C-alpha positions, 0 to 999 in steps of 0.5 A: 804383865810386861810394861808396854812403852811406845817411842813415837818415831815421828817425834825423832828428827835427830839425836837430841829429839831421840833423847827428848822422846826417851825422856818423854816416855821413860821419864814422865813420872820423874822430876829430872831428865835423863842426860843425852848419853847412851850410857844413861840410856843403857842405865835406864834400860837396867830398870833402876829408874823411870818407867822401868823402875823395878820392872823385870820385863818390858815391851818397847814399841817403836813407831816410825821405826824406819823414819827414825833409822834415817833420822839417826843415820850417817849425817846425824852420827857424823855430827854427833862424832864431830862434836866429840872431836871438839872435846879432846880432853873428854874423848879419845880423838884417835878413836873418834877419828877411826869411828868417823872413818868407818862411818864414811867407809860404810863399815861403822855403826850409825847412832841408830845401830848403836841404840839398837845394840844398847837395847839388844843387850837387855834381854828383858826388853822386847823391841817391837818395830812398827 
């Protein structure tokens, strides 16, 4: 039987609180927290640690889905990308500038869109928006 996990979208107000909610749901039985990183979130969904450790399949129920979409939308994404620009030795500034321009033009993905892409890359995870 698949593991059923529920993200409470009412707890998600920005990118930091998204990762806090991911840690609350997926890492409750661990003695460490997942980094605030999409790469770490992707690794988590591979099932090598946390609530998905060893699980072949899981259902991810995401409540307040549209509220989360708004919270992780353009303003939050812009702030996230601008924070990366402040670390030019760590991130490709030219790429981040292009991502910001695409976001402002309405053609670039929001953080929410990127999270959905990460989830979709895991066919063993069934996303149920509510």
